[in-house]
C-alpha positions in Angstrom: -18.0 65.3 69.1 -15.1 64.0 71.3 -12.2 64.9 72.4 -9.0 63.1 71.7 -7.6 61.4 74.6 -3.6 62.6 74.9 -1.5 59.5 75.2 1.3 60.3 78.7 5.0 60.5 77.4 7.0 57.0 77.7 9.1 56.9 80.4 12.1 55.7 78.5 15.7 56.1 80.0 17.7 57.5 77.1 15.5 59.2 75.6 15.8 63.6 75.3 14.1 66.7 76.0 13.4 65.9 79.2 12.8 69.0 82.2 12.2 69.5 86.1 8.8 70.4 84.3 7.6 67.2 83.6 8.0 65.6 87.1 5.1 67.7 87.7 2.7 65.1 85.8 1.7 62.6 89.2 2.2 59.7 86.5 5.6 60.6 85.4 6.7 61.6 89.2 5.2 57.6 90.3 7.5 56.0 87.4 10.5 58.2 89.1 9.9 57.1 92.4 10.0 53.3 91.3 13.5 53.9 90.6 16.1 55.3 90.4 16.8 58.6 87.9 18.5 61.7 87.0 18.0 64.0 84.0 21.1 64.8 82.7 21.4 67.7 80.1 17.7 66.7 79.2 18.5 63.1 79.1 16.5 60.5 81.4 18.8 58.1 82.8 19.2 55.6 84.9 21.3 55.6 87.9 22.9 52.2 89.1 21.5 50.3 91.9 22.6 51.0 95.5 26.0 49.0 96.2 25.8 47.2 99.5 29.5 47.9 100.3 29.0 51.5 99.4 25.9 52.4 101.3 27.8 50.8 104.2 30.7 53.5 104.1 28.4 56.0 103.4 25.4 55.6 106.3 28.7 54.8 108.8 30.4 58.1 107.8 26.6 60.0 108.5 26.6 58.6 111.5 30.4 59.8 112.6 29.3 63.7 111.4 25.8 63.3 112.9 27.8 62.4 116.4 30.0 65.3 116.2 27.2 68.0 115.2 25.0 66.6 118.3 28.0 66.6 120.2 28.7 70.7 119.3 25.0 71.3 119.6 24.9 72.0 115.6 21.8 70.8 113.6 22.7 67.2 112.2 19.9 67.3 109.5 21.2 65.1 106.9 19.0 63.0 103.9 20.3 60.6 101.6 18.9 59.3 98.4 17.7 63.3 98.1 17.2 64.7 94.4 18.8 67.9 93.3 17.2 70.6 91.1 20.6 72.3 89.4 18.3 73.5 86.9 14.9 72.5 84.5 17.7 70.6 82.3 19.1 68.2 85.4 17.9 66.7 88.6 20.3 65.0 89.8 20.3 62.3 92.9 22.7 63.1 96.1 24.0 60.3 98.2 23.7 62.5 101.0 22.8 66.1 101.8 23.9 68.1 105.1 21.5 70.9 105.5 22.8 73.6 108.3 19.7 75.7 110.2 20.8 78.3 107.2 20.4 75.8 103.9 17.0 74.9 105.9 15.7 78.7 106.0 17.0 78.6 102.5 15.0 75.7 101.5 11.5 76.5 103.7 11.9 80.0 101.3 12.2 78.5 98.1 9.6 75.3 99.0 7.1 78.4 99.7 7.8 80.0 96.5 6.5 77.3 94.6 3.8 76.3 96.7 1.8 75.5 93.6 4.0 72.9 92.4 3.9 70.0 94.4 7.1 67.7 92.9 9.4 70.8 93.6 8.6 70.9 97.4 10.0 67.4 97.5 13.3 68.2 96.7 16.2 69.9 97.3 16.0 73.3 95.7 19.0 75.1 96.8 22.5 74.4 97.3 23.4 72.5 100.8 26.3 73.2 102.6 27.5 69.6 102.1 26.9 66.6 99.9 28.6 63.7 99.7 28.7 60.9 96.7 29.6 57.6 96.8 30.9 56.5 94.0 29.3 53.5 92.0 31.1 51.4 89.7 31.1 52.3 85.7 30.1 55.8 87.0 32.9 57.0 87.7 33.5 60.0 85.7 29.5 60.9 86.2 30.3 61.3 90.2 33.9 62.6 89.9 33.9 64.5 87.4 30.5 66.3 85.9 28.9 66.5 89.7 31.9 67.9 90.8 31.5 70.7 88.1 27.7 71.0 88.4 28.2 71.6 91.7 30.7 73.9 92.1 28.0 75.9 89.2 25.1 75.3 91.4 27.1 76.8 94.6 27.4 73.3 96.8 29.8 74.7 100.0 31.5 71.6 100.4 31.7 68.1 97.8 32.8 64.6 99.1 33.7 62.3 97.2 33.7 58.6 98.9 34.8 55.7 96.6 34.5 52.4 98.6 36.5 50.3 95.9 39.8 52.6 96.3 38.4 52.8 100.2 39.4 56.5 99.5 37.6 59.7 100.3 38.3 63.3 98.7 36.8 66.3 99.8 36.2 69.5 98.2 35.4 72.8 99.2 34.5 75.6 97.0 36.6 78.5 96.8 35.9 81.5 93.8 33.4 79.1 92.2 35.7 76.6 92.0 36.9 73.0 94.2 39.4 73.1 96.2 41.0 70.0 97.6 40.8 70.3 101.1 41.6 67.0 102.3 42.1 63.7 101.8 42.7 59.8 102.9 42.6 56.4 102.2 42.5 52.6 103.8 43.2 53.2 107.4 44.0 57.4 107.5 42.5 60.3 109.9 40.6 62.7 108.0 40.4 66.3 109.6 37.7 68.0 107.3 38.2 71.9 107.3 34.3 72.2 107.2 34.4 70.3 111.0 36.6 72.0 113.3 37.4 69.6 115.7 36.3 66.6 113.7 38.8 63.5 113.2 37.1 60.5 110.7 38.7 57.3 111.2 38.4 55.6 107.8 39.2 52.2 108.8 35.8 52.4 110.5 34.2 53.0 107.3 34.9 50.2 105.0 34.0 46.5 105.2 37.5 44.0 105.3 
């Protein structure tokens, strides 16, 4: 008597019932990495392709931050395009993530705790100190409202929203479980976020003419 083969799950954006656990299937994870996806309340969602102008602004901002951190002798561990596991029903993609030394210790512990689950070790499992999101055209509500609420719930201490379409940045800081606007600016303004004392961010450096 032969055993019937089990058909693999169809990897199709828009389908429901997805969880972080599904990514433990090597075939599913391989397809996940071939594109840009999120799991939004159990729905497999296809993200917009990377935007040249958004990527350029994001990379310039990360360069400014890394330069400042190095000058202060502070860990400058940034990761771009990182998966964040908020919970089983929500796996989101962050454009840039900064992990402090304290964050890294918590992440390593979480990775050790998930040692038998290979896919979890490759993703951010703890709330980082800073997440930066570059707004994608057509995804403004998701980036500016949904993720704002979810990251606050997850405990991300700082969430910055870069909008290359409006040439603006808004920096939010977590207080009592909710985000408060710390500072914002656009065009050629200079920002002085509280997260990095002594830092000046010249926004004119970020935008392409």
